[in-house]
N, C-alpha and C positions, 0 to 999 in steps of 0.2 A: 574940712569935714571929709571923712573917707566915703568914696563913692561906692555904690553897690548896684548889682543888677539882680532883678527878681527872677528866679528860676520858674519856668512856665509862664512868665509874664509875656504880654504881647507888646512888641515895639514897632515903631515906624522909623524908617530911614529918611533923612531930610530931603532927599532927591525925589521921592515918590511916596506920597501919603496913602496911595491906594494899595501899596504893597506892604504886607505885614510879616513879621518874623516872631517866632516863639523861641525864647531862650531855653535851651536844653540843660545847660549847666556851665560850670567853669572847669578849666583843665590847666595842666602845667606842661609846657613844651619840654619834651624829654631831653633835648640837646641844650637848651638855653635857660631852662627853668622859668621862662617868661610866662606870666599869667595870661590865659586866653579865655575868651567867651565862645562857647559853642552854640550856634543858633540855627534854626531851620525856617526856610520859607514856608508860609502858610498858603496852601493852594499851589497852583502852577505845577512846576516840576518837583516841588518840595525838596529842593537842594539843601544840603547841610553845609554850613560855613564855619570857619574858625577865624577869629580876629583877635589881635592883641587887646587885652582888657583896657589898657590906657586909651587905645584908639576908639573902642566901643563907647566909652563914657566921655569922650572928649567933646569940646565945643565944635560947632560947625566951623570949618576952616575959614579964614579970611578970604575974601574974593569970591565966595561961593553964593553970594546973595541971589543971583538969578536962578541958580539951581535949587535954592531952598524953597521948594513948592509949598511946604507946610509951615513956613516961618518958625522953624524950630530953633531953640537955643543950642541943643546938643545934637551930635551926629545921629544918635539913636535915642528916642524918647519913649518912655513907658506910656501905654495907653490905659487910662483909668477906666475900668469896666463900669457900665451903666445898665440899668434894666429898662427896656422899653415895653410898654404894655399896649396891646392892640385889642380893643373891645369892639366886637362886631355882632352880626346876627346870631352866630352860634356860641357866643360867650367870650371868654378871656383867653388870650394867648400872650405869652410874654417871652422875651428873649434877653439873654445876657450878651451884651455887645461890647466889643473892644475894637475901636477903630472900625474897620469894615469886616470884622469877623463876627458872625452871629451864631449863637447857640441856643437851642430850646432851653427855656428856664422853668416856667410854670404855666399850666393850662387847665382850664375847666370848661367843660361844655355845658352851656345853659341856653336854651332856645329862647332868647330874649324877645323874639318876634311873637311868640305865642301869648295870646291874650293881651297884647300891647294896645294901648289906646293913646293916640297923639294928644288928647286933651287931659289925660290922667297920668300917662307915663307907663312904666313897667308894671306888670301885675304885682301884687303884694308878695306872692310866692317867689317870683323871679327876682324882685328887688332884694328880698331876704337872702336868697341863694347867692346873688351877685356880691353883696357886702361880706358875706361869710367867706367867699372865695378870695375877695380882695384882702381880707384880714390875713388869710393864710399866705397870700403872695407877699404882702408887706413884711410879714414875719420872716419869710425866707430871704427877702431882699435886704434885710437889716444891714445898714452901713453902706448901702449902694444908692446912688441917685436914681430916682424913679421918674420916668417920663410916660405920661398916659395920653393915649389918642383913641377917640371913639368915633365910630361911623354908624351906618345902619339906622336903627330905630331912633338913635339920639339926634339924627338930623331931622327926623319927622316930628319930634316932640314940639308941642306948643312952647313958645319962647319962655313963658313964665314957669312952665313945668321943667323945661331944660335948665333954667337958671337955678331953680330950687334944688334940683338933683345935683348940679355941679357944686352949689354952695355946700350941700350936705357932704359930698365927696371930699371937697377941699378941706373942710373943717375936720373931717375924720382922719385924713391921711397927710395933711399939710403938703399936698401936691396938686398942681393945676390939672384940671379936667378939660382937655382940649377936644372939642367936637370938630371933626374934619369934614369939610364940604366935599362933594364928589369932584369938584374942580381941584381942590387941594390934594385929594387922594390921587388923582391922575397925575398931578405935578410931582408928587413924591415918588409915584411909581416910575415916572420918566427918569427922575434923578438916579434911582437905583438901577434901572434897566440900562440906561445909556452908558454906564460904566462897564457893562457886561456884554454888550453887543460888539463883538470883535470881527464882524463881517461886513463887507460893503454890498453883499447881495441883498436883494429885496426880501424882507422878512416881516411876518406878522407878529406883533406882540399882543398877547391876549390875557386879560385877567378876568376870571369867573368868580364872582363873589356870591354871597348868600342871596342878595337882592338885586344885583346888577352885573352887567357884563360889558367890559370895555375892550375895544380892539383898535390897534394902531398899526399902520403899515409904515415901515422904515425903508428907505433906500439911500445908499451912500451915507448912512448914519443920521439921516434927517427924516422927520415925519412927513409923508406925503398924503396920508388920509387917515381919518379917525372916525369911529362910530361907537356910540354908547347905547345900551338898551337897559331899561329898568326891569330886567328879568334875570334871575340868578338860579342857583341850584335848589334853593328852598322852594321856589315856585314850581320847579319840575317835580320834586319829591311830593309836594302837595297835590299835584295833578296825578301822579303815579305812585301811590303810597307803598306799593309792593317793592319799591326800591329800598325800603327799610327792612324788608323781610330777609330771612336767611338766604333764600334763592329767589331771583326775580322770575315772575311769571309772564309779564307783558313782553311781547316781542320788541327787540331793540328798534326795529324798523318803525314800529308804531310810535315809540317815544321820540325818535329822531324826526319823524314827520311833524309832530307837535312842536318840537324845538325849532325846526326849520321855519315854521309859520310865525313864530313869536320873537325870533331874534332878528336884529338888523345887522347887515353885513357890509363890509367895504366892497366897492366895485373892483378894486385892484386885486388880481389873483397873485398868489404867492406860492413858491415852492417850499419855503421854510416857514416854520412857526415856532415861536418861543412862548411857553405858557408859564405865567407866574402863579404863585399859590403853592399848594402842597403836592405838586405833581410827582416829585421824586419820592416823597414819603409814600404816596399811594402806589405808584408803579412798582416800587421795590417790594412793598408789602404783598401786592398781588402777583408778584413774580413775572412782570412783563419782561420781554427780552431787550433790555437796555444794552446799548453799546457805548464804549468809551468815546467821548467827543474828541475826535482827531481833526476836526475842522478848525478849531481855535482853542487856545488854552485860557480858561477862565474858571476861577474857583467856584462861582455860582452856577456854572453850566457844564457839569462834568459828563453828561450823557446825551445820547440822541436815540431815537427810535423811528423806523419808517412807519408811515401812516397805516399801511396794509398790515404790518405786524401788530401795531397797536389795536387795530380792530379785531384781529384774531384773538389776542390776549383778553380783550374786553368780553368776548363771547364766553370764554372760560370763566372769567371772574363773575360774570352775572349769573350764569346758569349752573356752574359746577363748584364754585368756591363759596362757602358759607360766610355771611357777613361777620358772624362771631369769630371765625378764623382770622379775618382781617384785623378785627379789634384786638385780638391777642398780641398783635405785633406792636401795639401802642398802649400798654397797660396803664400808663399815666393819664391817658385821655382817649379811651376807646371810642367814645361817641363821635370823635372827630370824623370817623368813617361813615357816619350816617348820610352825609351828602356826597360821598365820593362817587357812587355809581351814577348819580345825576350829572356830576361834572364830567365824568368819562363819556357819557352819551352826548353831552354838549360839545366836547372836544371832537368826537367823531363827526358830528353834524357840521362843525366848522371846517373840518378836513374836506368833507364832501363839497361844501359850498364854495370854497376858495381854492380847490385843487391842491391842497397841501400834500407834499410828499414826505417831508422830514420834520419831525417834531423834536424840539429841545425842551424837555421837562425841567422845571426848576422849583425850588421852594421859596423863590423870591416873592416879596410883597412890598407894600408901601413902607414897611419898616426899613427896607434897604435904602430908600430915599431919605427917610428921616435920619438914618445914620450918617448919610452924606452931610445933611444940614448940621447935625450935632458936632461932627468932627472936622468940618471944613475950616 
């Protein structure tokens, strides 16, 4: 059977499953007429390569067993795309993933925490909105495998209510409804982050969610301290509702003082901090002064910003940039920005408490760890 390569397809090389390549196309060598495959590294230096077609589609050479980290049959193998769905406090986010490449797919903001009752579940209005959104997502994902993971209010549901909801979901979509504990979420977060921390320096890794905040300190690539708090950005916006307004009226110092008193912090001080979540999305939309990460090359960590610069940019965003202007940058899911100012204030407070000098913003989340599990 004639072998083919998929143009725009994502491939892994047998020596390194964490490195991905996108096929640009096929070409003919001008001197020899040999058929070639042109492909580009995803992330990193984005180098472009040319390889003879027969070599690209060949089997892993004999004697290369120890180097075959991915247990592949072929030298390059196509990564089948999957859709991973993350259901949390603020609704549904989904990603089209191929190996360790993650792209936004479908999102819908629904404040699932509003009028939630652990003994009854989601409010009738939110449950209806949730299933309508899932119907749309399922339609868009037609033909692709769907993997669903829920956190937030689903952890707090009465066992019987949670089971009834999961049964309804699974019957409707023929897909397992996985409710992830905080411990499992932390494990997935670690799986994803550990592939991206390319420094031996002491570094804080922080995840700020809707209802919780997790902080872990790494040194020499190992965790030396971790602290979790059941306080997230939704709690801050509930306390300071003008964070939802076009421009913020409450002084940042007042909000930071409240956060300072309600978050738990590691005792270890750090110069560097990596924040998971939508920090690249937010800082780009708000036009923070990001700089190219020249500390280490990593597809998920392309930028850094000094804490002092971050704080200055936050002042502009809070008091001079309208929330509606931020929302225009994300027309597919504008309400995503509703919690962004609360998160930014929490980031600043963490800077102050741990003497952070340099921040690495990322859009990483537990999905990056789930991807490692799915493709390992």
